[in-house]
C-alpha positions as CSV (number, residue, x, y, z in Angstrom):
1,X,30.5,40.4,37.2
2,X,30.4,38.8,40.5
3,X,33.5,36.6,40.9
4,X,34.9,35.7,44.2
5,X,36.9,32.6,44.0
6,X,38.2,31.3,47.3
7,X,36.4,34.3,49.2
8,X,33.3,35.3,50.8
9,X,33.2,38.8,49.5
10,X,35.5,40.9,47.4
11,X,37.0,44.1,48.6
12,X,34.7,46.0,46.6
13,X,31.6,44.3,47.9
14,X,32.7,44.6,51.6
15,X,33.1,48.3,51.1
16,X,30.2,49.3,48.7
17,X,27.7,46.5,49.1
18,X,28.1,45.5,52.8
19,X,29.5,48.4,54.8
20,X,28.4,50.8,52.2
21,X,24.7,49.7,52.5
22,X,24.5,50.7,56.2
23,X,23.3,54.1,57.2
24,X,25.5,54.7,60.4
25,X,29.1,54.2,61.2
26,X,28.1,51.9,64.1
27,X,25.8,49.9,61.9
28,X,28.6,49.4,59.2
29,X,31.0,48.6,62.0
30,X,29.0,45.9,63.2
31,X,28.3,44.4,60.1
32,X,32.0,44.2,59.4
33,X,32.4,42.6,63.0
34,X,30.1,39.8,61.9
35,X,32.3,39.3,58.7
36,X,35.4,39.6,60.7
37,X,34.4,36.7,63.2
38,X,33.4,34.5,60.3
39,X,36.7,35.0,58.3
40,X,38.8,34.5,61.6
41,X,37.0,31.2,61.9
42,X,38.0,30.2,58.4
43,X,41.5,31.1,58.9
44,X,41.5,28.9,62.0
45,X,39.9,26.1,60.2
46,X,42.5,26.5,57.3
47,X,45.3,26.1,60.0
48,X,43.7,23.0,61.5
49,X,43.4,21.4,58.0
50,X,47.1,22.1,57.3
51,X,48.1,20.2,60.5
52,X,45.8,17.4,59.7
53,X,47.1,17.0,56.0
54,X,50.6,17.2,57.4
55,X,49.8,14.5,59.9
56,X,48.1,12.4,57.2
57,X,51.4,12.7,55.0
58,X,53.7,11.8,57.9
59,X,51.4,8.9,58.9
60,X,51.4,7.3,55.3
61,X,55.1,7.9,54.9
62,X,55.7,5.9,58.1
63,X,53.6,3.1,56.6
64,X,55.7,3.3,53.2
65,X,58.9,3.3,55.3
66,X,57.9,0.2,57.4
67,X,59.3,-3.0,55.9
68,X,56.7,-5.0,57.6
69,X,53.8,-3.1,56.0
70,X,51.8,-5.0,53.3
71,X,52.0,-3.9,49.6
72,X,48.4,-3.0,49.8
73,X,49.0,-0.8,52.9
74,X,51.9,0.9,51.2
75,X,49.8,1.6,48.0
76,X,47.1,3.0,50.2
77,X,49.6,5.2,51.9
78,X,50.8,6.5,48.6
79,X,47.3,7.4,47.6
80,X,46.8,9.2,50.9
81,X,49.8,11.3,50.1
82,X,48.6,12.0,46.6
83,X,45.2,13.1,47.7
84,X,46.6,15.3,50.5
85,X,49.1,17.1,48.1
86,X,46.1,17.4,45.5
87,X,44.2,19.6,47.7
88,X,47.3,21.8,48.7
89,X,46.7,24.5,46.1
90,X,43.1,24.8,47.1
91,X,44.0,25.0,50.8
92,X,46.6,27.5,50.2
93,X,44.5,29.7,48.1
94,X,41.7,29.6,50.6
95,X,44.0,30.6,53.4
96,X,45.5,33.4,51.4
97,X,42.2,34.8,50.3
98,X,40.8,34.5,53.9
99,X,43.6,36.4,55.3
100,X,43.3,39.1,52.6
101,X,39.8,39.5,53.2
102,X,40.1,39.6,56.9
103,X,42.8,42.5,56.3
104,X,40.3,44.5,54.4
105,X,37.5,44.0,56.8
106,X,39.9,45.1,59.8
107,X,41.0,48.0,57.8
108,X,37.3,49.0,57.1
109,X,36.5,48.5,60.8
110,X,39.5,51.0,61.7
111,X,38.3,53.7,59.2
112,X,34.9,53.4,60.9
113,X,35.8,53.4,64.4
114,X,36.6,57.2,64.9
115,X,32.9,57.8,63.6
116,X,31.1,55.5,65.9
117,X,28.6,57.0,68.2
118,X,28.6,54.0,70.6
119,X,32.1,53.0,70.5
120,X,32.3,53.5,74.3
121,X,29.7,50.9,75.0
122,X,30.5,46.9,75.2
123,X,30.1,45.1,71.9
124,X,26.6,43.8,72.4
125,X,25.3,47.0,73.9
126,X,26.7,49.2,71.2
127,X,24.8,47.0,68.6
128,X,21.6,47.3,70.5
129,X,22.2,51.2,70.9
130,X,22.9,51.5,67.1
131,X,19.6,49.7,66.0
132,X,17.3,52.9,66.2
133,X,19.6,55.1,63.9
134,X,20.4,52.3,61.7
135,X,16.7,51.5,61.0
136,X,15.7,55.1,60.7
137,X,18.2,55.5,57.9
138,X,17.1,51.9,56.4
139,X,13.5,53.3,56.3
140,X,14.4,56.6,54.8
141,X,16.2,54.8,52.1
142,X,13.1,52.6,51.5
143,X,11.0,55.7,51.2
144,X,13.3,57.0,48.5
145,X,13.4,53.7,46.7
146,X,9.7,53.1,46.8
147,X,8.6,56.7,45.7
148,X,11.3,56.9,42.9
149,X,10.7,53.9,41.5
150,X,6.8,53.1,41.9
151,X,5.6,56.4,43.3
152,X,4.0,54.7,46.4
153,X,5.0,53.1,49.5
154,X,3.6,49.3,50.2
155,X,1.3,49.1,53.0
156,X,3.4,46.6,55.0
157,X,6.3,48.8,54.6
158,X,4.3,51.7,55.5
159,X,3.2,49.8,58.6
160,X,6.6,49.0,59.7
161,X,7.8,52.5,59.5
162,X,4.9,53.8,61.6
163,X,6.3,51.5,64.3
164,X,9.6,53.3,64.4
165,X,9.4,55.7,67.4
166,X,10.9,58.6,65.2
167,X,8.2,58.2,62.5
168,X,6.4,61.4,63.3
169,X,9.6,63.6,63.8
170,X,11.8,62.0,61.2
171,X,10.2,59.6,58.9
172,X,7.0,61.5,58.0
173,X,8.8,64.8,57.2
174,X,11.2,62.7,55.1
175,X,8.4,61.1,53.1
176,X,6.8,64.7,52.7
177,X,10.3,66.0,51.4
178,X,10.8,63.3,49.0
179,X,7.2,63.7,47.6
180,X,7.9,67.4,47.3
181,X,11.0,66.8,45.5
182,X,9.4,64.4,43.1
183,X,6.7,66.8,42.4
184,X,9.2,69.4,41.2
185,X,11.1,67.2,39.2
186,X,10.6,66.5,35.4
187,X,11.2,62.8,36.3
188,X,12.3,60.6,39.2
189,X,15.6,60.0,37.7
190,X,16.5,63.7,38.4
191,X,16.1,62.9,42.1
192,X,18.3,59.8,42.1
193,X,21.8,59.9,43.9
194,X,24.1,57.4,45.5
195,X,23.3,55.9,48.7
196,X,26.1,57.1,51.0
197,X,26.5,58.8,54.3
198,X,30.0,59.6,53.6
199,X,31.7,57.9,56.4
200,X,33.4,55.6,54.1
201,X,35.8,57.0,51.3
202,X,35.8,55.4,47.9
203,X,39.0,53.6,47.8
204,X,40.4,53.2,44.3
205,X,43.8,51.9,43.1
206,X,45.9,54.3,41.3
């Protein structure tokens, strides 16, 4: 089931399928940062929508209270108020959901912060510095998924892996290790594990 009414991602998705899909604390932190600025923009947008709705209601009420306003203008003003109030539930729920999601994102970022390798660098520099390690983890994971599922690494993927500066020292030994592990197993299923680097704990409600 994937149901996220009023939200971009559920807490479960944020932790396990976004941050949890990364291979370094820095990579996960940066991904959460991207989610953070997106949700902050949504919160600000909701705040602006609230002000515009309130202004629209006030303007409409002023027309209704104006004895010189025509009957048609008063009816239109009443309709404006009804329309503005009709969207209140959606607005308030969107606002609440965005704030909840933002709180979760910030919590995950705080959890990751002590484990970051490049936390001492400015934001953009830290993001660049994390790329090498994050891509190394990504490629290692692809090696496992390809070999466990199809028994081979597609040519385009292998070509990309060979462009990584750590191919000879890290990726090639990993490929050999996975192939050796498969050779000694009765089936690929025996080799499967969760993808995790253990820098995020599994948060469960108790």
